[in-house]
C-alpha positions, 0 to 999 in steps of 0.5 A: 520523496524526490531524493529517493531517486538519487539514493544508493540502490540498497536504499532504493530497494528497501523503499521499493518494498516499504512504500507499497506496504505503507500505502496498503496499510493507509488504504485498508485503515481508511476503508475499514474505518469507513465501513466500520462506521457506517455498518455494524461490522467491527474494524477487525471483521473488515480487515480480516475478511476475504474480500479485503485480503484480495483487495489488499493483494491487488492493491499491493501489485499495483502499488509495487508496480507504481513505486517501481516505475516511479523509482527508476523512471528516467524523466 
């Protein structure tokens, strides 16, 4: 991951959009899996619910900011 900071700009831009999507997918899968194991609600019902979409939107914004600040951090 540290090598991404030294890559050319097009690779950094692709990573800027790809890494937050991967983070959202993993967080959603874990959260929906836990909810579906503990309650009678199915995995699909959890992932397609409105609260989960709102949560994913907020996580997407946070992930995008975190990855962007990490990519172009000067330290």
